[in-house]
N, C-alpha and C positions, 0 to 999 in steps of 0.2 A: 970745810967739813968741821964739825964740832967734836969735842971730846964726848964720848958716848955717856948717856945716862944709864946707870946700872940698876936694872930692876932688882928688888929684893928677892931673896930665896923664897919667900912666902908672899905670893901674890894673890891674896885671899881678901874676903870681906873684913877680916880682922886688921889687915894692913892697907886696905884701899884708900882710906881718907888720908893717912899719913903719906902714902906713896903719891897720891894725887897732888897733895900740897907740895911736896918736894919736887914732882915733876913739873908742875906749874911754875914754881920758882925758877927752876933750871931753864925751862923754855924762855921765860922772860929775860934771864941772863943771856942766854945764847942769841936771842933776837936783838938785844942790845948791841951784842958783838958783831951783828949782821951776819950770823950763820945762816946759810942758805938752805941747807939740808941737815936735819937733826938725826943723829944716830941714837938709838935706844937699844941697850944690850940686854937680851934675855938669857944670857949664859948662866947666871946663877940661879934662875928660877927652878925650885924643886916641888913647889906646891902651887897650884893655881885652881881657882874656881871661877864661877860666873861673874862675880864682882870684879875680879882681876881682868878677866878677858873684856868686860864691858869698858873698863878704864882705858885699855888699849884701843878698842874700837872707837871710843869717843875722840881720840886723837885724829882719827881719819876724817872727822868732820870740822877740823880746824883749818885755818888758812896756812898754816905753817907745815911745809913738807917735811916728812921724816921716814925713816926706814928702820926696821928691825935688823940687829946684827947678832949673830951668833945665838939664835933662839935654842934653848935647851930642849932635849928630847921631850921633857914633861910638857913644856909650853907648846912645842909643835904637836904633840898628841892631842892636848886639850883643845886646840884650835881645830884640828881635823875632826875630832869627835863631835863638835857642834857645828860642823859645816863651814868652818872658817879656814880650812886648810889652804884653799886657793888664795884667800885674802892674805894669809900670812906669807905664802910664797911670792906674792906681788911686793910685799913689804920687805922681805928678808934678803939678807946678803951675808956673806961670811966675811968678817974683817980680816 
């Protein structure tokens, strides 16, 4: 198991590119360390929009297994609001 990547408080269109770049760099580093399952923490997320959710959903199309840990209530509600509640539940755990 890897050290969790911490999503930012603002997971919106205004931070999506920066978050994507940081996340991709972290994934590359974890893969180099032979991490088999990547943890992504949503505990700090206080604001999220479609761009932020799209960034997370795009991870599901990668070959690297990952799971969401500690999704904030805001993140959980946003996923449920657009029909991704079940998807988040499949990804989520509590660390």
